N, C-alpha and C positions, 0 to 999 in steps of 0.2 A: 420745406422739401416734401413733406408728406402730401400737402395740398397740391403741389405741382405734379407729383407722380400719379396722384389720383385722377389726373386729366387724361392719362394714357388709357386707351380702350381695353387694355388687359389688366390694369391695376386698380384694385379697390382700396380706398383710403379708409382705414379703421377710424371711425369718428370719435375716438376717445383715447386718452393715455391709460392703457389698461393696467399697467404695473404687474401684469402676470408673470413677467420674466425678470423683473428688476428687484425683487425682494431679497435682501441679503441672506436671510436665513433659509431660503428654499433649498440650496444645494445640500446642506446638512440633513434637512428633513427627508429629502429624496433618497439620500444614501441609506437612511435608516430603513427604508422600505425594502432594501435588498437583504436585510438581516433576517436570520432564522427566527429570532425572538418574536412570536406572534403579538405579544402585548405592545412592543415598541412599534411594530408595523401598523397596528390599528391606531395607535396614538398619532403616528405620522399621517396616516390617511385622514383621521379626524381633523387634524390641524389644517391640512391643505383644504379640506372642504369648508372649514370655518373661514379661512382666509378668502376663498373665492366668494363665499356668501357675503362677507363684508365688502368685497370689491364690486359686488353686483350693484349695490346702490348705497351711496354715502353722500355726505354733504360737507363741503369745505366751510370753515367758520368765518372766512372773510368775505367781504362784498356786501352790497346793500340789497341786491336782488336775490331773494330766496331761490327762485327758479334757476338763476344762473349758477348758483352754488351747488346744484345737484350734479353728481358725478357717478360714473359706474358703468359696468358692462351692460346694464339695461338699455343703454342708448343704442346698442346695435344687436344684442344677443337675446333671444327668447329664453325664458326660464328653463324650458325643456332641453334647450341646447346645452346649457350649463350642466344640468342634471345628467344628461347622457354622456357628456365629456368626463365628468367626475366619476361616472360608473366604471370607467376603465381602471380606476385604482382598485376597485373591489375585485377585479379579475386578475390582479397580479398573482402569479404563482409563487409559492415558497421557493426560496433559493434563486430567484431571478437575479441576474447580474446587475451591478450598479449602473453600467452604461445603458442597459436596456430600460431601467427605470427612468433615466433621464430622457431617453427617446420616447417613452410612453408619455411623459409630461409634455414634451414638445408636440406630440401628436394631439394631445388634449387641447392645447392652446391653438394649434393650427386648425383643428376641427371647428372651433368657434369662428375663427377668421374666415375660413373657407366657406362656411355656411352663409356668413354675411355677404361675402364677395359674390356668391352664387345669386343672391337676391338682386344684384346689379348686373348679372350675366358677365361676370369677370372671373377669370381663373386664378389670379394672383392678388396678393394683398401687401400693404405696407402699413406698419404700425410704428407710432412714435411715442416712446416714453423716454424722457431725457436721461434717466438713469440706466438705460439699456447698455450704454457703452461701458459703464462701470462693472457690468456683469457679462461682458462679451465672451469670456471663456466658458462660463456656465451655459450661455445661450447657444454657443457653438456645439456643445455636447448634446443639447436638446434637438437641434435642427441640423440634420446632415447636409441640407442644401442651403445653408445660411448665406445671405448676402447682406452684410452690415454696412450701413452708410453712417460714417462718423463725421459730424459737422463741428468745426472749431471756429472760434470767433475771437477777435481782439479782446483780451481780458479787461482792458480799461473800459471798453464799451459795455462789456458784460456787467462790470461793477455798477455802472450807471443804471442799467436796466434792473439789476437786483435791488437797488435802493428805491426803485419805483414800486416794487412789489410789497404787499403787506407782510409777507412771510420772509422777506429778504433782510440781510444785515443793514442796519442804518448807517454804520460807519464805513466810509469808502475803503479804508485799508483792510477792514475785515471782509468786505465784499471781494476785494482782490485776493485775499487769502482763500476764500471760499472757492473762487474760480480756479486758482492755481492748484489747490489740493485735488479738486475733482478732475481737472484736465489731466494732471500728471497720472492719476490713478487710471483714468479711462484710456489714455494713450498707452499705458503699460499693458493693460488688458488687450487692447486692439492689436498691439504689436506682436503679441504672442500667437495670433491667429494665422493660418496659412494665407499667403499673399492673395490668391484668387477670391477669398471670401470677404474681403473688406476694402473699403475705399474711404479716404479722408478728404473732405472738401472744406475749403475756407468759405465761411458765410459771405465775406466781402466779395470773393470772386464770383459767387453765385449771383449776387445782386448787381455787380458791375458788368459781368460778361455771362449772362444767363444761358445763351445758346451754346457757347463754348463749353461751359461746365455741364450743362444738361446732356449734350451729345456724348461727352466723356462718360457720364453716369449711365446713360442708356446703353452704351456699348458694354460697360461693366456688368450691367444686369442681363445682357444677352437679348435685349429687345430691339425692335425696329423703331427708328426715329419717327416721331409724330409732331408736326408743327403746332398742334393744339397745346403742347406743353408751354409754349411761349405766350399763351393767352393769359397766363397768370400775371398779376400786377406786382412787380417787384418794387418795393419801396426803399429808397436810399436815405431817407431822413435820419435814420439812427446811426449811419456810418460815421465814425469819427466824432461822435457826440462828446466823447470824453474831453476833447479839447476845450469845450466851453462848460461842460457839466461836472467834470471831475476836478475837485480842488487841487491846487498846485502841489500841495504837500503829498497828496495821494498819487499824482502823476510821477513825482520824484520817487516815491516809495515803490511804485510799479517798476520803474527802470532799475532801481538799485537792487531790489529783491528778486524780481522776476524778469530781468532783462534777457537772461539766457533763453528763457522759454519764448519770450516775444520775438527774439532774433531767430530762433529755430523755426518758428512758424511764419517768419517773414514780415512781421509787423514793425520791426525796428531794424534799421540798417546795421550791418555787421561791421561797418567801417568806424 
């Protein structure tokens, strides 16, 4: 989806999963910045700066190509952009309200993305970190103009994809558990957001009916339709792969344990 939206003349695709909004410990650290205790405040600021430093450039441990394993903010953000964004933490006044701290953090993140978007002469940005949906409530507090796109997929196909990854579960039933746990948590987070701020799209619908889904999405974002969006090559090869790639016992496990979820999402008939 990120690549598709990046084809819009107003939307810049952030070329990396930044993880800046999906770290589970961030909300508690930011809350500490609103405390009067100066020691705790400085510890919190130091922690955030250290986290951003680690996210600027790191390497994943899997894969044969060392260059392909490089990850981080460096792929789109200049070092001085990061330094200037983090400088906003040093200017936090004593007694600042908790919500204000969250908004400052949102501004810090947005500042990086906006500066990159400006290099492409685009005013808007779209960022994809898979765990964002798990932190939807936190992200909404940081961004007052949030528009969150939540994409769901048949968990049986997800399980097959997970087992292809070096970091994913090897057991198909464990892969299904992984999917269900994260899906349930993310849907709970998203459901708590105000209706105009989020949209949920099935991956399969996007692949099979791209124009219909993309027109709905563009309307949700308040943008004008552009036919260039359809120039993206949508691949159908992975749809329904569970029928041949997921062992029979795991298919049965999926229906018995997670049938309600699959039915609710429209992947299994309710009859």
